[in-house]
C-alpha positions as CSV (number, residue, x, y, z in Angstrom):
1,M,0.1,-0.1,0.0
2,R,1.7,3.1,-1.2
3,L,0.8,6.6,-0.1
4,I,0.1,9.1,-3.1
5,Q,0.8,12.9,-3.0
6,P,-2.1,14.5,-4.9
7,E,-2.0,17.7,-6.8
8,P,-2.7,20.8,-4.3
9,A,-6.2,21.2,-5.5
10,A,-7.2,17.6,-5.0
11,A,-5.5,17.6,-1.6
12,L,-7.6,20.6,-0.6
13,L,-10.7,18.8,-1.6
14,G,-9.7,15.6,0.3
15,L,-9.0,17.6,3.4
16,R,-12.3,19.3,3.2
17,A,-13.9,15.7,2.9
18,M,-12.0,14.5,6.0
19,K,-13.2,17.4,8.0
20,T,-16.8,17.2,6.7
21,V,-17.1,13.5,7.8
22,A,-15.3,14.1,11.1
23,T,-17.7,16.9,12.0
24,T,-20.9,15.1,11.0
25,S,-22.0,14.6,14.5
26,G,-20.4,17.7,16.2
27,A,-17.0,19.5,16.7
28,L,-13.7,18.2,15.4
29,Q,-12.1,16.0,18.0
30,P,-8.5,15.9,18.9
31,A,-7.4,12.7,17.2
32,A,-9.3,13.4,14.1
33,R,-7.6,16.8,14.0
34,A,-4.3,15.0,14.6
35,M,-4.9,12.7,11.6
36,M,-5.6,15.7,9.3
37,E,-2.5,17.5,10.4
38,A,-0.5,14.4,9.9
39,A,-1.9,13.9,6.5
40,Q,-0.8,17.4,5.5
41,K,2.7,16.9,6.9
42,V,3.5,13.4,5.6
43,I,1.4,12.9,2.5
44,L,-0.1,16.1,1.1
45,H,2.7,18.5,1.9
46,T,0.1,21.4,2.4
47,S,-0.4,23.9,5.2
48,A,-4.3,24.5,5.1
49,D,-5.9,26.0,8.2
50,I,-8.1,23.2,9.3
51,D,-10.4,25.4,11.3
52,T,-11.4,27.4,8.2
53,L,-11.9,24.6,5.8
54,P,-15.5,24.7,4.4
55,P,-17.6,21.5,4.1
56,I,-17.8,19.7,0.8
57,T,-20.5,17.5,-0.9
58,A,-19.8,14.1,-2.2
59,A,-20.6,15.4,-5.7
60,E,-18.2,18.2,-5.4
61,L,-15.4,15.8,-4.2
62,A,-16.0,13.3,-7.0
63,Q,-15.9,15.9,-9.7
64,G,-12.5,17.2,-8.8
65,F,-10.9,13.9,-7.6
66,P,-9.2,11.9,-10.4
67,G,-7.7,8.4,-10.1
68,A,-8.9,5.3,-8.5
69,A,-6.0,4.8,-6.2
70,L,-6.1,8.3,-4.9
71,R,-9.9,7.9,-4.3
72,Q,-9.2,4.7,-2.3
73,Q,-6.6,6.4,-0.3
74,F,-8.9,9.2,0.8
75,V,-11.7,6.9,1.6
76,N,-9.3,5.0,3.8
77,G,-8.2,8.3,5.4
78,M,-11.8,9.3,6.1
79,T,-12.5,6.0,7.7
80,V,-9.3,6.2,10.0
81,T,-10.2,9.7,10.8
82,V,-13.7,9.0,12.0
83,L,-12.5,6.1,14.2
84,A,-9.6,8.0,15.7
85,D,-11.5,9.3,18.7
86,G,-13.8,6.2,19.3
87,V,-16.7,4.5,17.6
88,P,-18.4,7.0,15.3
89,S,-22.1,7.6,15.1
90,R,-24.3,6.1,12.6
91,E,-24.6,9.4,10.9
92,T,-20.9,9.7,10.5
93,V,-20.5,6.3,9.0
94,A,-23.3,7.0,6.6
95,K,-21.5,10.1,5.6
96,V,-18.3,8.3,4.9
97,G,-20.3,5.8,2.9
98,E,-21.9,8.6,0.9
99,F,-18.5,9.9,-0.2
100,A,-17.1,6.4,-0.9
101,G,-20.3,5.8,-3.2
102,A,-19.8,9.1,-5.1
103,L,-16.0,8.2,-5.6
104,G,-16.9,4.6,-6.8
105,V,-14.9,3.1,-3.9
106,A,-16.1,-0.3,-2.6
107,A,-15.5,-0.1,1.2
108,P,-16.8,-3.2,2.8
109,E,-15.2,-2.3,6.1
110,L,-17.9,0.4,6.5
111,T,-20.5,-2.4,6.9
112,D,-18.7,-3.5,10.1
113,I,-18.1,0.1,11.4
114,R,-21.9,0.7,10.9
115,L,-22.6,-2.5,12.9
116,L,-20.3,-1.1,15.7
117,A,-22.1,2.2,15.5
118,E,-25.4,0.3,16.0
119,G,-24.1,-1.8,19.0
120,H,-23.8,-5.1,17.2
121,M,-20.3,-5.8,18.4
122,T,-20.1,-9.6,17.8
123,L,-21.5,-9.4,14.2
124,A,-19.0,-6.6,13.5
125,K,-16.1,-8.5,14.9
126,L,-16.9,-11.7,13.1
127,D,-17.5,-10.1,9.8
128,F,-14.2,-7.9,10.1
129,L,-12.2,-10.9,11.1
130,R,-13.4,-12.9,8.2
131,R,-12.4,-10.3,5.7
132,G,-9.0,-9.3,7.1
133,H,-5.6,-10.5,7.9
134,I,-6.7,-12.8,10.7
135,K,-8.4,-14.9,8.1
136,D,-5.2,-14.9,6.0
137,I,-3.3,-16.1,9.0
138,F,-5.5,-19.2,9.6
139,K,-5.8,-19.8,5.8
140,N,-2.0,-19.9,5.5
141,Q,-1.7,-22.0,8.7
142,L,-4.0,-24.5,7.1
143,D,-2.2,-24.4,3.7
144,Q,1.1,-24.9,5.4
145,K,0.4,-27.2,8.2
146,G,-2.8,-29.0,7.2
147,P,-6.0,-29.4,9.2
148,L,-4.3,-31.0,12.2
149,G,-1.6,-28.3,12.4
150,L,-4.3,-25.6,12.1
151,A,-6.4,-27.2,14.9
152,K,-3.3,-27.6,17.2
153,S,-2.3,-23.9,16.6
154,V,-5.8,-22.7,17.6
155,L,-5.9,-24.9,20.6
156,T,-2.5,-23.7,21.8
157,M,-3.2,-20.1,21.2
158,R,-6.4,-20.6,23.3
159,G,-4.3,-22.1,26.0
160,V,-6.1,-25.5,25.8
161,M,-3.1,-27.5,25.0
162,E,0.6,-27.3,24.2
163,D,2.8,-28.8,21.4
164,K,6.1,-29.4,23.2
165,A,8.0,-30.6,20.1
166,L,7.1,-27.4,18.2
167,A,7.9,-25.1,21.1
168,Q,11.4,-26.7,21.5
169,R,12.1,-25.8,17.9
170,Y,11.7,-22.2,18.8
171,R,13.3,-22.4,22.2
172,A,16.4,-23.7,20.5
173,W,16.8,-20.1,19.0
174,E,18.0,-19.1,22.5
175,K,21.2,-20.9,21.6
176,L,21.8,-18.8,18.5
177,P,24.3,-15.9,18.7
178,E,23.2,-12.5,20.0
179,G,22.2,-10.2,17.2
180,T,20.8,-12.9,14.9
181,L,17.1,-12.9,13.8
182,G,16.1,-15.9,15.7
183,R,17.9,-15.1,18.8
184,G,16.5,-11.6,18.7
185,L,12.8,-12.8,18.4
186,V,13.1,-15.3,21.3
187,D,14.6,-12.6,23.3
188,F,11.8,-10.3,22.4
189,Y,9.3,-13.0,23.6
190,N,11.3,-13.4,27.0
191,Q,11.4,-9.6,27.5
192,H,7.7,-9.3,27.2
193,G,6.6,-12.6,28.7
194,F,5.2,-14.0,25.4
195,A,4.8,-17.6,24.5
196,V,6.5,-19.1,21.5
197,P,4.4,-21.2,19.0
198,G,3.6,-24.5,20.7
199,E,3.4,-23.1,24.2
200,R,0.1,-22.3,25.8
201,G,-1.0,-18.9,24.4
202,G,1.5,-18.9,21.6
203,F,0.4,-17.6,18.3
204,P,0.1,-19.7,15.1
205,E,3.3,-19.8,13.1
206,A,1.6,-18.2,10.0
207,G,1.1,-15.1,12.1
208,L,4.8,-14.9,13.4
209,Y,5.5,-12.4,10.9
210,H,3.9,-9.7,13.1
211,D,6.4,-10.2,15.8
212,F,9.2,-10.2,13.4
213,C,7.9,-6.9,12.1
214,H,8.2,-5.6,15.8
215,L,11.8,-6.8,15.9
216,L,12.9,-5.7,12.4
217,G,10.9,-2.5,12.4
218,G,12.0,-1.5,15.9
219,Y,8.4,-0.9,17.0
220,S,7.3,-1.2,20.7
221,T,4.4,-3.3,22.1
222,E,2.8,-0.1,23.5
223,P,-0.5,1.1,21.7
224,E,1.5,3.6,19.7
225,G,3.9,0.8,18.5
226,E,1.2,-1.6,17.6
227,I,-0.4,1.0,15.4
228,Q,2.9,1.6,13.9
229,V,3.7,-2.1,13.3
230,A,0.3,-2.7,11.8
231,S,0.8,0.3,9.4
232,F,4.3,-0.9,8.5
233,T,2.8,-4.3,7.6
234,A,0.1,-2.7,5.6
235,G,2.8,-0.9,3.6
236,F,4.2,-4.1,2.2
237,K,1.1,-6.4,2.3
238,R,-0.4,-7.1,-1.1
239,E,-3.8,-8.4,-0.3
240,R,-6.3,-6.1,1.5
241,P,-3.5,-4.2,3.3
242,F,-5.9,-1.6,4.8
243,Y,-7.5,-4.2,7.1
244,I,-4.4,-4.7,9.2
245,A,-4.0,-1.0,9.8
246,L,-7.6,-0.6,10.6
247,F,-7.5,-3.7,13.0
248,A,-4.9,-1.7,15.1
249,V,-6.8,1.6,14.9
250,M,-10.0,0.0,16.0
251,I,-8.3,-1.5,19.1
252,F,-6.0,1.2,20.1
253,S,-7.8,4.4,19.0
254,A,-11.5,3.5,18.7
255,G,-11.4,1.3,21.8
256,V,-13.0,-1.8,20.2
257,Q,-11.6,-5.3,21.0
258,M,-11.3,-6.9,17.6
259,R,-8.7,-9.6,18.5
260,P,-9.6,-13.4,18.0
261,T,-8.5,-13.9,21.6
262,D,-9.7,-13.1,25.0
263,A,-7.3,-10.2,25.5
264,D,-9.4,-7.2,26.5
265,F,-7.0,-4.3,26.6
266,V,-8.1,-1.3,24.4
267,T,-7.4,2.4,24.4
268,V,-9.3,5.4,23.0
269,G,-7.8,8.3,21.2
270,V,-4.2,7.1,20.9
271,L,-3.9,8.8,17.5
272,G,-4.4,12.1,19.1
273,K,-1.3,11.8,21.1
274,P,1.5,14.1,19.9
275,G,3.4,12.4,16.9
276,V,1.3,9.3,16.8
277,A,-0.7,9.9,13.7
278,E,2.5,11.1,11.9
279,S,4.3,7.9,12.9
280,M,1.4,5.8,11.6
281,L,1.6,7.4,8.2
282,A,5.5,7.3,8.1
283,A,5.3,3.5,9.1
284,I,3.1,2.9,6.0
285,E,5.5,4.6,3.7
286,R,8.5,2.7,5.3
287,G,6.7,-0.5,4.8
288,S,5.8,0.2,1.3
289,K,9.5,0.1,0.5
290,V,10.1,-3.4,1.8
291,N,10.7,-5.9,-1.1
292,V,9.1,-9.0,0.4
293,D,5.6,-9.5,1.7
294,L,6.3,-11.1,5.1
295,S,2.6,-11.8,5.6
296,D,2.2,-14.0,2.6
297,K,3.7,-17.5,3.7
298,W,7.1,-16.0,4.2
299,D,9.6,-18.9,5.3
300,Y,11.7,-17.3,8.1
301,W,13.8,-20.4,8.8
302,P,16.5,-19.6,6.3
303,W,16.9,-16.1,7.9
304,I,17.0,-16.9,11.5
305,E,20.8,-17.2,11.8
306,M,21.4,-14.0,9.9
307,P,22.3,-10.8,11.8
308,I,19.3,-8.6,12.2
309,D,21.0,-5.6,10.4
310,E,21.8,-8.0,7.4
311,V,18.2,-9.0,7.2
312,R,17.0,-5.3,7.3
313,Q,19.3,-4.7,4.5
314,K,18.4,-7.6,2.3
315,M,14.7,-6.7,2.8
316,N,15.1,-2.9,2.3
317,I,13.8,-2.0,5.7
318,L,15.0,1.5,6.0
319,P,15.8,3.3,9.3
320,K,12.8,4.8,11.0
321,A,12.3,8.5,10.3
322,A,13.6,10.7,13.1
323,G,10.9,11.8,15.6
């Protein structure tokens, strides 16, 4: 998922649309404002006064907004903006849908956000998970490990059983030299008290790329870091990349528990904290330069003995932007 810098006139129209949807049900909220400011700084390279931006109709936006990719980008931007301060109202979701329709953009995620706005949490969560990266993880686990391997991975993740032989393969990484990819990951797990695959609570192997991205990207496990690592992943993910970024936004800025586990930690408004919205967009840009889709059945075993810096170099994982 690459971020596109539009022409100044189109950028202004897009900003007006972001503000229009964000103020559908009241005043512009702090995290929504932060998203607009970050968009100006990181993507649009404009300096419009957000407070004086006039509203815009869907027809006006569509008339002056060329290009399918740019239209999709701004619908994504509007969607994140209305979630940044919590679950939006039904009227706000409908307004985003109106803009998406006028732009000819299919936005199935809006169905789930509308369900959230109407209080249908379980339906929203189930539908969202079946469309996004969680479905991809379980599908890849099935393809790579077969039905029995998938069943074992789900049961170990839920803490029902353990696969000692599998866990031992990953615990063996503790014997690798310091600074290697495998040693770095198991050290990361030990530092945070996480289980390796095969241990109770361990994640399926097909989803391990998420933790590798924490390590390779240098992103923390705090809410800010989780939003960054999801956005970094969206940058290189080829299939439905927006869903993984949206997943983190829902949990850590909209305050909605969308995980397929019993974990219940959520936060509201994280995108409004200084620098977080900018770092989210910067992480997408950084991820878009990575030369391999780590989420698509990436075989990490040939890489585990390599120094982490060498892995970054081979994958074109550039240093994080300062600040």
